[in-house]
N, C-alpha and C positions, 0 to 999 in steps of 0.2 A: 732390666728385662733380658730375656734370652735372645740369642741370635736368631735372625730370620734366615734359615738355610734354604738355598735353592740351587739345584733341585733338592727337594726334601728327601732326606735319608729315610729308609723304612726297614722294618723287619716283619717277618711273618712267623707267628708262633703256633705251635701245637699246644693246646691247653684243654684240659678236661673240665667238664661242668663242676666237678668236685673240687677243683683247685680254688684257692681263695684269691681275692683281689690283692692281698699282700704278696702272695707268691707271684702273681703276674707283675706287680710293681718291681719286685726283686729281679725277675727275669728281664724286664725292660731295661732296668738300670745296668744289669750285667751286659746285655746285648749292645748297649750304647757306651760301654767302657767307663761307667761312672765308678769312682773309687772312694770318694768322700761321701759316705752314705748316712751322714749324721743329719741330713736335711729332711724336712717333712715332705710328704707326698700326698696327693689327693686325686682321686678319680671323680669325675662329674658325669653322671649318666644324662642321657638326652632329656629326661624329665626333671633335671636339676638336682637329683639326689647326690649329695656328696658322700664319698667313701674314703676314709682315712684311718690311721692308727689312733684311736681315741685316747689312749694313755699318753700320747705325746703332746696333747693339746692343753693339759692342765685345766680342763673344764671350760675352755674358751673356744671350742670347735664351733664351726658354723651350725646353725640350727638344722636338725634333721640328719646330721652326719651319722652314718653307720660304720661299724668297725671293719676295716679291711682285713684284720686278722681272722675274722670268723665269717665274713660275707662271701658266699660262694659265687663263682662265675655262672652258676645255674640261673642267676637273675637275668641273664642276657639271652636274647633270641637271635637267630640268624639274621644278619643284616644290620643289627643294632650298631649305632655309633656312639662313642663316648670319648671323653678327654681324660688324659693323664698328665698331671703337672708334678714335676720333681723340683725341689728347691724353690721356695716361694720368693727368694731374692732374685735368682737368675731366671726363674720361670721356664724351665725346659719343658715345653708343652708338646704333647703328642696327640694326634687324632687316632683313635683306635676303632677298627671296624671288625665286627664278628663276621666270619666267613659265611657265605650263603649256604654251604653244605658242610657237613661233618667230614673229617678226614679219618683215615685209618692210620694211626701213628706208626704201626709196624711197616706199612707200605711207604710212608713218607720219611720216617726217621730210622727204621730198622729196630726200634726199641719202644717200650712203653715207659715214657718218662714219669718220674715222681713229681715233677713240677713243670710249669710252662717252659717250653723250649723253642728257641728260634730255629727255623730250618730253611729260611730264605732271607735275603737281605740285600740292600744296595745303599750307596751313598757314602759320603765322607763321615768320619768318626771324629767329631769335634772334641777337643779337650774340655773337660768340665769347667776349667777356669781360663780357657783361651790361651794357654801356654803353648808355645811352639817347640820348646826343648826343655829339658829338666830344670835348668836354672833361670828360665825366662822371667824377667821382672816386669815385662810389658813395655819397657822403654829402651832396653839395650838393643843394639843392632844384632842381626842374625850372625852367629859365628861363621867364620870363613870356612867354606867347604874344602876339605883336603883334596889335593890333586887326584890321589887314589882314594876313593871314598871308603874303602875297607881297610886302609892302612892303620887306622887308629884302633882297630879291634885286635884282641889277643888272638894268636894263631891257633885257635882251637880247630877251626875248619881249614882245609888246605888253601882256600882262596882268601882267607883273612890274614891280616897282619902286614908288617912292613916288608916281608919277603917277596911280595908281588912286584 
């Protein structure tokens, strides 16, 4: 099961009614720094309607599942809450809430995005597989921190490298 993070991290998205649930799933995964995107995802609306990529289920999707590739966010109303789960093994679950009022994306973002786009956020960014460094195998001790924490970097910036 996924980690229980507290305080819970969150992101606020600007999304149009014409965007699909797949586009929202991709935006959520990007906003939470997921890089192994080979896993299934599913939204569950408050009425129990499951929304997922039907072609990834090989015909064994839950009854009543609608396709996230074609289902638009226009199914949602202000204040609606629904769940998003990424990776059914680790169950990265998110509570999603539609804002009470529409926003003007030009005012909030300065652009009209082609896909859902986060514009506020908070909280820790957990690694998808719980790694703490690139070669973390889950049981090795944390590598010793260098006395000068930037000395192991190439001297591309003036304060990096062994010259400090």
